[in-house]
N, C-alpha and C positions, 0 to 999 in steps of 0.2 A: 112687793114682798119677794123675798128670796125663798126658793124651794130647791131642795136637793132631791134629785131623781137618781136612785141607785139601782142599776139593773144587772142582774147576774145571768150569764148565758146558760142555756141548756147544754149538756154534754154533747160533743160531736157536732157542733154547728159552725165550726171554723170555715168550712167551705161555703156555707150559706152566707156567713158574714162577709167573706171575701167577694162573693158574687154580688152582694148588695152595696158594697162600699161606695161606689160612685153615686148611687141613688141617695144613700145616707148623707153623703157630703153635700149634695144639692139641697136636701131637706134642711140640714144645719145652716147652710147659707141663707136660705129663705127665712129661717127663724133667727137670724143674727141679731135682730133687735131685742130679743128677750134672753139670749144665752149670755150669761156672764162668764161661764167656764164650762168646757166639756172636754172629755177625752176617754180613750179606752182603758179599762182596767186590765192589767196584765198579771201573768203568773210571775213568780219571783225572778226568773232569769229572762223575762221579757220575750220569751219564745212563742207565746200565745196570748191572745186576748181572752179574758174570762168574763167580760161585761163591759158596762159603760156607766159613766158618771156625768150627769148634767146638773149645773147650777143655773137655774132660770129665774128671771125677774119678771113675775107675772102677778096679776091681781089676786089670784086665789088658787086653791087646790084644784078647782074644776079646770082652770087653764093649764096648770102643770100636768093634770091628767090628760087633757086634750093634746098637749105637746107630745107626751110619750105615746098616746094612742096613735098618733100620726107618724111616729118614728118608723122608718122602713124596717129596721131589725125587729122591732116589736111586731109590726104587721105581718112579718113573714115567720113569726114564731121562734125567733132566735132566743128571746129572753125567757128564762124559767121563772124568775122572780123580779118583781119591781117594788121598790119601797119609795114612797114620797113623804118627805118631811119638810115642814116649814123650818127655816133657819134664820138666824139673825146674824148679820155681819159682825165678826169679831175682829181678829187680826188678819191682815193680808200683807205679805211681804214678797212682791214680785221679784225682787232682787235675789231671793233665795231659790227661785225656780230654775232648775237645770234643764233647759229645753234643748233637745237635739237639733 
């Protein structure tokens, strides 16, 4: 099952996010088998991260919750709000993704 995990950062947590970035990346590498897509949410001019989005393929809500519970940014209190929703695959057009 696909689950969208939408996380919004608390104000003034950019330094904490930067401090934890390497640990965060290790965590994501370890969870690679269940992450379909992930990335930071940014403000309009991409000058700051404002949260994170994870699309995970796990058996249920409990596993999606366990994923975000173990996420280093979450464990350190970076996230102000977390929303988890089950989702169904609709359209996916990787050719339209403009990756840096």
